Backbone bond lengths (Angstrom), bond angles and torsions (degrees), N, CA, C in turn:
res aa  C-N    CA-C-N  psi(-1)  N-CA   C-N-CA  omega(-1)  CA-C   N-CA-C  phi
1 S - - - 1.520 - - 1.462 114.87 -
2 A 1.283 116.13 163.43 1.574 117.22 -175.70 1.422 109.10 -61.68
3 P 1.380 120.71 -48.77 1.489 122.32 -175.61 1.551 111.24 -55.40
4 V 1.378 111.49 -46.19 1.508 112.26 179.51 1.524 111.56 -62.36
5 A 1.373 116.65 -50.02 1.392 118.46 173.95 1.529 120.09 -48.35
6 A 1.337 117.86 -42.73 1.399 125.96 173.03 1.504 113.09 -61.97
7 R 1.326 112.91 -38.19 1.513 113.29 -177.68 1.445 110.09 -70.49
8 Q 1.401 113.00 -40.45 1.574 119.79 178.67 1.538 110.56 -58.23
9 A 1.391 113.08 -44.56 1.430 118.02 -179.47 1.543 112.31 -61.32
10 S 1.374 115.07 -38.15 1.468 121.31 -176.78 1.637 105.31 -66.95
11 I 1.267 115.53 -48.52 1.493 120.50 -179.17 1.583 106.87 -59.74
12 A 1.324 114.94 -43.70 1.556 116.89 -178.40 1.469 109.50 -58.49
13 A 1.315 112.16 -45.94 1.482 118.48 -175.71 1.557 109.12 -62.27
14 A 1.278 117.92 -38.72 1.502 116.45 175.74 1.475 112.54 -70.67
15 L 1.277 117.66 -33.57 1.567 120.18 175.56 1.388 112.05 -63.65
16 V 1.390 120.19 -36.88 1.478 129.60 178.47 1.523 106.68 -56.55
17 E 1.362 116.61 -53.07 1.377 124.40 -170.72 1.648 107.81 -65.76
18 Q 1.383 112.39 -39.78 1.545 114.68 179.77 1.497 107.25 -69.66
19 G 1.421 115.34 -46.07 1.424 116.79 -178.18 1.486 115.30 -60.09
20 R 1.325 119.60 -41.20 1.437 122.02 178.19 1.393 111.57 -65.18
21 A 1.389 124.74 -35.53 1.391 126.24 177.48 1.573 110.47 -67.36
22 A 1.337 115.24 -37.89 1.414 119.63 -173.87 1.528 108.69 -68.35
23 I 1.302 117.61 -43.18 1.623 123.32 -176.07 1.437 108.98 -67.25
24 T 1.315 123.48 -13.63 1.345 120.27 -178.83 1.645 114.24 -92.16
25 E 1.387 111.56 -5.26 1.484 118.34 -176.26 1.384 116.55 -78.19
26 H 1.304 119.50 -20.99 1.461 131.41 176.25 1.535 109.47 71.08
27 S 1.291 121.97 0.47 1.389 121.84 175.02 1.587 104.12 -77.04
28 P 1.343 115.09 124.08 1.497 117.35 -177.13 1.610 116.51 -52.92
29 T 1.324 114.98 -38.12 1.438 124.15 170.88 1.570 110.51 -61.22
30 R 1.296 115.56 -47.24 1.548 109.94 178.62 1.469 114.46 -74.94
31 V 1.278 120.45 -30.89 1.408 118.19 170.60 1.464 118.17 -58.28
32 Q 1.301 111.62 -38.00 1.518 117.37 178.42 1.408 109.79 -65.54
33 Q 1.495 113.79 -47.25 1.551 122.57 -179.46 1.617 105.31 -56.16
34 G 1.319 118.54 -44.10 1.446 120.65 -178.14 1.474 114.54 -66.58
35 V 1.258 119.76 -35.53 1.395 124.27 -179.51 1.639 106.37 -69.55
36 A 1.407 116.28 -41.98 1.396 119.69 179.35 1.613 109.06 -63.47
37 Q 1.258 115.00 -37.48 1.518 118.08 -178.97 1.548 112.14 -66.87
38 L 1.366 111.31 -37.94 1.477 118.14 171.84 1.357 118.43 -64.24
39 Q 1.342 114.48 -44.90 1.436 119.71 170.92 1.458 118.06 -51.23
40 E 1.397 112.59 -47.14 1.491 120.32 171.83 1.464 117.63 -53.75
41 A 1.415 108.47 -43.49 1.464 120.43 176.67 1.548 112.79 -56.01
42 T 1.363 115.77 -48.95 1.454 114.10 177.47 1.469 113.56 -71.96
43 A 1.298 124.19 -19.41 1.495 123.38 176.66 1.441 107.89 -77.61
44 L 1.423 120.14 -32.18 1.446 120.74 -178.65 1.475 109.14 -80.12
45 D 1.322 124.27 -34.13 1.439 128.69 -176.16 1.499 105.50 -136.14
46 P 1.331 122.40 81.14 1.508 123.27 -178.05 1.521 108.31 -72.21
47 G 1.272 119.57 -14.94 1.422 119.22 178.27 1.528 118.43 -89.53
48 S 1.384 113.53 8.44 1.487 118.78 179.72 1.520 111.10 -95.11
49 A 1.341 114.73 110.23 1.413 125.28 -179.71 1.662 107.40 -60.32
50 R 1.370 114.38 -37.52 1.494 112.84 -179.16 1.522 111.10 -67.38
51 A 1.355 116.16 -32.65 1.533 115.34 -178.50 1.503 103.72 -65.85
52 W 1.386 122.41 -50.46 1.302 121.99 -169.97 1.547 110.30 -66.32
53 G 1.342 121.34 -35.52 1.329 123.94 173.48 1.505 114.71 -58.76
54 A 1.366 113.95 -49.56 1.470 121.35 177.38 1.544 113.01 -57.70
55 L 1.360 113.35 -38.13 1.444 114.87 177.28 1.479 113.28 -64.43
56 A 1.434 116.72 -40.68 1.483 118.55 179.68 1.481 105.20 -63.90
57 L 1.385 126.41 -35.73 1.391 122.38 174.63 1.587 114.58 -62.27
58 G 1.396 110.90 -34.28 1.483 117.94 179.54 1.511 107.41 -62.88
59 Y 1.320 116.81 -55.00 1.454 120.55 -176.65 1.484 115.65 -60.44
60 G 1.378 114.19 -27.27 1.567 124.79 167.77 1.557 111.33 -57.49
61 A 1.388 108.38 -52.52 1.517 116.88 -179.86 1.495 106.82 -61.50
62 L 1.330 120.73 -44.67 1.480 120.24 -174.42 1.441 113.35 -73.53
63 Y 1.309 115.63 -24.02 1.608 118.98 176.55 1.517 111.56 -49.24
64 F 1.379 114.55 -46.21 1.479 117.84 -174.10 1.501 114.01 -74.91
65 R 1.279 118.11 -4.42 1.428 123.07 -179.25 1.632 108.31 -119.05
66 T 1.371 116.05 23.44 1.396 118.40 -176.98 1.570 108.11 -122.24
67 P 1.307 112.53 136.62 1.548 116.77 -178.54 1.604 105.94 -58.25
68 P 1.291 114.29 145.50 1.485 121.34 -177.42 1.445 116.56 -47.32
69 E 1.295 113.33 -42.99 1.450 120.15 -172.29 1.586 110.59 -68.41
70 D 1.380 117.09 -19.65 1.438 123.28 173.97 1.504 118.22 -98.31
71 Q 1.306 113.18 -1.06 1.559 115.57 -176.33 1.475 113.14 -75.00
72 P 1.308 124.36 -26.31 1.371 120.38 -174.27 1.649 110.15 -69.62
73 A 1.279 110.21 -38.37 1.443 116.60 179.18 1.662 109.87 -65.51
74 L 1.308 112.58 -36.20 1.483 117.83 177.91 1.550 110.61 -67.83
75 V 1.414 114.72 -37.08 1.474 118.47 -179.52 1.500 109.54 -67.22
76 A 1.401 116.48 -34.77 1.443 120.53 177.18 1.507 114.64 -63.85
77 R 1.359 114.50 -36.34 1.478 118.38 177.36 1.462 107.94 -73.30
78 A 1.311 121.27 -41.16 1.399 120.94 -178.65 1.507 116.44 -60.45
79 E 1.390 108.67 -38.56 1.574 119.48 175.36 1.404 107.05 -62.58
80 A 1.355 121.06 -45.06 1.409 122.60 -174.96 1.499 111.60 -64.87
81 A 1.326 116.11 -37.80 1.531 121.15 -177.66 1.461 105.22 -71.12
82 I 1.304 121.77 -37.41 1.494 124.29 -174.85 1.563 104.79 -69.34
83 A 1.252 114.61 -51.38 1.472 117.01 175.67 1.521 117.60 -56.16
84 R 1.249 121.08 -36.40 1.556 125.74 173.57 1.510 109.50 -66.52
85 A 1.410 113.39 -49.75 1.478 115.44 177.51 1.548 113.12 -52.53
86 L 1.369 115.44 -58.50 1.372 120.23 176.88 1.550 122.96 -58.97
87 E 1.302 116.27 -27.01 1.440 126.64 168.17 1.461 106.35 -61.06
88 L 1.274 126.19 -40.73 1.431 129.91 -171.76 1.584 108.51 -89.43
89 E 1.198 110.64 -31.95 1.577 115.85 -176.16 1.557 109.79 -150.38
90 P 1.340 118.20 95.20 1.429 120.82 -170.37 1.520 114.65 -56.16
91 A 1.331 118.72 -24.83 1.447 117.72 175.98 1.365 119.83 -111.08
92 Q 1.406 114.42 30.88 1.412 123.31 -177.34 1.520 110.12 -57.36
93 A 1.237 123.70 117.71 1.635 127.40 -167.19 1.451 102.91 -67.94
94 D 1.306 126.89 -49.86 1.442 120.59 -168.79 1.486 110.97 -72.79
95 A 1.214 122.34 -30.90 1.425 123.00 177.13 1.589 108.62 -69.65
96 L 1.408 116.56 -39.44 1.440 115.47 179.57 1.558 109.55 -70.04
97 S 1.247 116.85 -35.32 1.468 124.33 177.04 1.483 111.66 -61.03
98 A 1.271 118.41 -46.06 1.520 123.26 174.66 1.433 111.51 -61.88
99 R 1.443 116.65 -45.70 1.478 119.53 -177.09 1.650 108.66 -60.58
100 A 1.338 116.55 -31.81 1.458 121.01 177.23 1.405 111.14 -71.31
101 A 1.376 109.85 -44.67 1.548 114.22 -169.18 1.556 111.61 -71.32
102 M 1.344 115.29 -22.78 1.474 119.37 179.02 1.405 112.12 -97.10
103 T 1.292 126.23 6.21 1.444 129.66 173.27 1.485 103.51 -89.66
104 P 1.342 114.51 119.36 1.531 116.18 172.39 1.532 118.76 -52.61
105 A 1.368 117.68 140.06 1.366 116.43 179.48 1.585 108.45 -105.06
106 Y 1.301 115.05 -37.70 1.402 113.26 -175.18 1.635 116.09 -63.58
107 G 1.210 109.58 120.93 1.597 116.83 -174.44 1.505 112.34 74.48
108 N 1.372 112.69 13.06 1.456 114.93 -171.62 1.620 105.57 -139.08
109 W 1.313 115.43 25.34 1.407 124.73 -164.55 1.567 112.48 -51.33
110 L 1.244 115.54 -55.60 1.469 124.78 -177.68 1.466 115.79 -58.51
111 A 1.401 117.68 -40.23 1.426 125.02 -178.94 1.501 105.00 -75.06
112 R 1.232 124.54 -40.69 1.464 130.79 179.17 1.545 103.68 -59.57
113 E 1.273 114.67 -54.55 1.541 121.05 -174.28 1.556 108.59 -57.69
114 A 1.305 114.03 -39.98 1.632 116.31 -177.00 1.576 104.34 -67.56
115 I 1.225 117.74 -42.73 1.419 116.51 173.44 1.578 120.87 -60.12
116 E 1.285 113.42 -36.47 1.433 122.16 173.52 1.516 114.21 -65.93
117 K 1.329 113.19 -43.92 1.470 120.89 174.41 1.473 112.54 -60.89
118 D 1.381 116.32 -46.87 1.475 124.99 175.35 1.508 109.39 -51.10
119 T 1.314 115.57 -53.88 1.597 121.61 177.76 1.466 110.65 -52.53
120 I 1.367 112.71 -54.42 1.459 114.55 -176.26 1.648 109.22 -57.91
121 R 1.245 119.05 -40.64 1.534 122.38 177.88 1.507 111.07 -57.69
122 R 1.345 112.35 -50.19 1.408 119.14 -170.88 1.495 118.58 -73.11
123 T 1.328 106.60 -21.76 1.555 113.52 -178.19 1.466 113.05 -111.54
124 G 1.333 121.01 10.56 1.342 128.47 176.92 1.608 107.86 63.03
125 G 1.318 115.56 41.41 1.471 124.92 -180.00 1.528 117.86 69.21
126 Q 1.311 120.76 18.97 1.385 125.57 -175.28 1.563 110.94 -106.50
127 G 1.289 117.18 -9.13 1.494 115.48 -177.82 1.476 111.75 -123.33
128 G 1.270 114.76 174.36 1.567 121.87 176.63 1.569 112.23 88.44
129 N 1.288 111.38 -170.32 1.401 123.47 -171.39 1.544 112.16 -125.76
130 Y 1.328 117.87 16.83 1.445 122.91 -169.11 1.483 111.08 -61.87
131 P 1.403 124.66 -40.89 1.359 117.59 176.29 1.522 117.03 -57.80
132 R 1.372 115.87 -39.79 1.407 122.87 176.82 1.538 111.79 -63.22
133 F 1.350 116.09 -45.13 1.425 122.32 -179.99 1.701 108.55 -59.78
134 L 1.335 114.34 -45.78 1.498 118.93 178.63 1.504 108.93 -62.70
135 L 1.234 120.71 -33.99 1.544 121.86 -177.92 1.553 104.43 -71.43
136 G 1.289 117.27 -33.99 1.478 118.39 -176.68 1.468 109.99 -72.89
137 V 1.277 122.59 -22.09 1.500 117.51 175.92 1.537 108.01 -110.97
138 G 1.227 119.51 28.97 1.532 123.34 164.69 1.552 114.26 79.28
139 R 1.452 113.98 22.29 1.472 112.52 179.91 1.495 106.23 -109.54
140 A 1.413 113.91 78.61 1.452 117.32 -171.55 1.490 111.36 -67.68
141 S 1.423 112.52 -44.49 1.526 115.83 179.83 1.451 119.07 -57.82
142 D 1.321 111.62 -40.48 1.558 118.31 177.29 1.481 107.65 -66.34
143 A 1.307 121.45 -39.23 1.420 128.44 -176.25 1.550 107.94 -64.14
144 L 1.275 115.65 -51.37 1.456 123.06 178.46 1.563 111.75 -61.17
145 G 1.297 122.03 -36.91 1.467 121.93 175.72 1.434 107.96 -61.82
146 L 1.298 119.57 -49.50 1.482 117.05 -175.46 1.459 110.46 -69.52
147 A 1.453 122.64 -38.98 1.302 123.00 -177.06 1.586 109.60 -64.74
148 E 1.274 117.62 -35.39 1.647 121.75 178.12 1.453 111.99 -66.10
149 R 1.310 121.00 -22.24 1.441 125.72 -175.14 1.606 110.41 -88.74
150 R 1.386 115.64 -10.97 1.419 115.15 -179.82 1.400 111.72 -87.64
151 S 1.369 116.87 139.29 1.369 118.59 -172.20 1.569 114.31 -105.91
152 P 1.293 131.38 -16.41 1.434 126.31 177.55 1.423 110.55 -65.81
153 V 1.483 113.41 134.13 1.395 122.62 167.83 1.613 105.77 -83.58
154 A 1.284 120.05 76.47 1.337 128.64 179.79 1.539 112.44 -127.68
155 L 1.329 115.39 155.36 1.451 119.81 -167.72 1.558 109.90 -55.48
156 Y 1.226 116.77 -61.54 1.643 121.01 -167.00 1.675 107.51 -66.26
157 P 1.344 122.47 -42.70 1.494 116.43 172.08 1.499 112.99 -61.08
158 Q 1.343 120.10 -34.58 1.523 117.49 -174.56 1.437 111.31 -81.79
159 V 1.399 117.26 -31.76 1.508 118.34 169.49 1.521 107.59 -58.20
160 G 1.345 117.02 -45.75 1.479 119.26 -171.87 1.472 107.85 -63.20
161 R 1.280 117.32 -43.15 1.480 125.34 179.29 1.543 112.81 -55.20
162 A 1.429 109.34 -47.23 1.544 117.32 -179.72 1.379 109.53 -62.25
163 N 1.406 122.17 -48.05 1.463 125.02 -176.83 1.641 111.85 -64.16
164 A 1.353 110.24 -40.22 1.445 116.94 178.63 1.555 111.50 -63.64
165 L 1.297 117.83 -37.56 1.456 115.30 172.61 1.425 119.10 -72.75
166 F 1.226 117.80 -26.62 1.532 121.08 174.21 1.502 105.50 -76.07
167 A 1.264 126.00 -39.33 1.398 128.98 -179.42 1.620 111.75 -65.93
168 A 1.251 114.38 -34.49 1.390 121.49 178.15 1.672 113.82 -87.38
169 G 1.239 111.05 11.08 1.441 118.94 176.56 1.521 118.27 71.10
170 R 1.324 115.78 16.73 1.520 115.87 -172.73 1.619 98.74 -101.02
171 I 1.341 114.90 87.07 1.541 119.89 -161.09 1.546 100.82 -83.57
172 D 1.213 125.32 -41.33 1.594 118.97 178.86 1.426 111.97 -55.99
173 E 1.344 120.25 -43.97 1.423 122.09 -175.71 1.533 108.19 -73.53
174 A 1.219 115.47 -34.88 1.584 119.68 174.81 1.563 108.49 -63.99
175 D 1.288 117.54 -41.24 1.365 119.10 178.02 1.576 111.71 -59.33
176 R 1.204 118.09 -47.65 1.512 123.62 178.20 1.465 109.06 -63.90
177 A 1.320 117.45 -44.44 1.470 120.61 178.25 1.571 112.75 -58.90
178 T 1.336 117.78 -48.12 1.454 116.32 -175.89 1.519 108.94 -75.46
179 A 1.285 123.97 -27.98 1.418 123.00 174.25 1.585 108.37 -66.39
180 E 1.298 119.40 -39.83 1.392 125.13 179.86 1.515 110.75 -62.56
181 L 1.491 121.63 -34.14 1.338 121.23 174.07 1.470 115.79 -59.87
182 I 1.342 114.77 -40.52 1.461 119.73 179.05 1.573 108.66 -66.29
183 R 1.330 118.64 -39.61 1.470 124.04 -179.83 1.542 105.69 -58.77
184 L 1.344 118.48 -48.85 1.425 120.56 -164.01 1.706 106.31 -86.80
185 W 1.207 112.61 -34.00 1.477 115.21 178.59 1.532 115.24 -125.38
186 P 1.277 116.21 66.53 1.482 121.10 -178.55 1.556 110.25 -61.88
187 Q 1.323 108.20 131.62 1.596 119.97 177.05 1.556 108.42 68.18
188 N 1.232 113.87 23.20 1.525 117.78 166.85 1.551 111.55 -82.16
189 Y 1.300 121.88 130.35 1.460 127.68 -171.75 1.632 101.80 -56.68
190 L 1.385 117.05 -54.15 1.452 114.24 -164.82 1.633 108.75 -72.97
191 A 1.235 115.28 -35.87 1.513 121.87 -179.14 1.578 106.86 -60.94
192 W 1.404 113.77 -48.99 1.468 120.21 -174.27 1.549 112.80 -64.38
193 F 1.335 119.32 -44.04 1.328 124.93 178.50 1.579 112.86 -70.62
194 T 1.382 117.65 -32.80 1.358 119.49 176.55 1.576 107.91 -64.03
195 R 1.313 115.17 -44.42 1.409 117.37 -175.25 1.638 113.75 -69.05
196 I 1.256 113.42 -38.64 1.522 119.53 -172.85 1.590 104.07 -77.54
197 Y 1.241 117.28 -36.26 1.547 116.16 171.51 1.593 116.15 -60.81
198 F 1.383 108.82 -41.34 1.414 113.74 178.23 1.613 111.33 -57.89
199 L 1.338 108.65 -48.33 1.541 109.78 -176.65 1.398 110.52 -69.24
200 M 1.294 127.48 -30.37 1.408 132.99 177.49 1.596 109.46 -64.29
201 Y 1.284 113.17 -45.89 1.492 116.51 -173.30 1.471 113.86 -86.39
202 T 1.316 117.27 0.46 1.607 121.56 178.99 1.590 107.43 -118.40
203 G 1.298 115.88 21.57 1.484 120.58 170.05 1.469 111.59 76.29
204 R 1.413 120.38 25.97 1.344 118.61 -179.28 1.588 112.34 -113.79
205 A 1.378 108.83 52.64 1.510 116.69 -166.73 1.577 112.19 -60.54
206 E 1.317 113.36 -32.26 1.518 118.34 -177.77 1.500 109.89 -68.11
207 E 1.239 118.82 -33.22 1.437 126.61 176.96 1.388 107.29 -71.26
208 A 1.246 123.05 -48.67 1.407 127.73 -179.86 1.646 109.51 -63.78
209 A 1.184 118.54 -35.84 1.468 122.72 177.53 1.472 107.47 -66.78
210 E 1.348 118.21 -39.47 1.533 119.40 -176.36 1.454 107.00 -68.79
211 M 1.389 116.46 -42.92 1.406 123.60 178.67 1.545 115.64 -53.08
212 A 1.487 106.57 -47.57 1.448 113.06 -179.65 1.540 114.07 -70.74
213 A 1.246 114.32 -22.50 1.531 120.25 -177.67 1.629 113.36 -76.83
214 D 1.333 106.17 -24.36 1.520 116.88 -172.86 1.499 107.45 -77.35
215 R 1.295 119.89 95.22 1.560 122.72 -179.03 1.481 107.97 -60.66
216 S 1.320 119.51 -34.09 1.447 115.78 -163.93 1.612 103.63 -76.78
217 G 1.161 119.65 -15.54 1.567 121.35 173.26 1.477 117.24 -91.87
218 W 1.332 116.38 -7.19 1.554 119.61 -175.59 1.513 108.46 -58.49
219 P 1.414 112.21 146.08 1.493 117.32 179.50 1.535 108.07 -65.65
220 L 1.394 111.83 147.39 1.495 118.47 -177.37 1.602 105.54 -85.36
């Protein structure tokens, strides 16, 4: 019935939010929990492109924590989730981002860049990993230009912006950006390491040591 379907969709939407938060924490246990929540979301609301896109991101996060012999099966599941999300919503940002992230870059630079550019085009600049890709090939100014145009206050875009600021030599702004990561995502693995590396690489070893010694702030 319609009321049951609406309730299931509401539960699925909540699971998507919980799952997306979990897969950004980098703890293997939390990533697995997040993937399980996203799988449940797609079961409850199989017509939700956002749920399928988030699940694809989850499989991507899980890929790097999976033994090599089990990775092909995980890639197949990620590709199926990406295909389903894009069938439902051709510009679904999470699915396009997962597609880009799971495309090898090493020795495949031009093909990966083409996918990143397609993702930027289809999502209005809000999806994909293009700023990180550009940083990886030494194009800091281009990376920063893209990162500055992104609007979401979400972990990965903000980490990309902080790293791009640092790589472009805008140290004061990078200082504020990395400190803001800790404020917004306390005890998050990626936020914590982005901040401490920034301190170490800008001659602030004592502050980095104090941060490392503070067990209460260690990433979970």
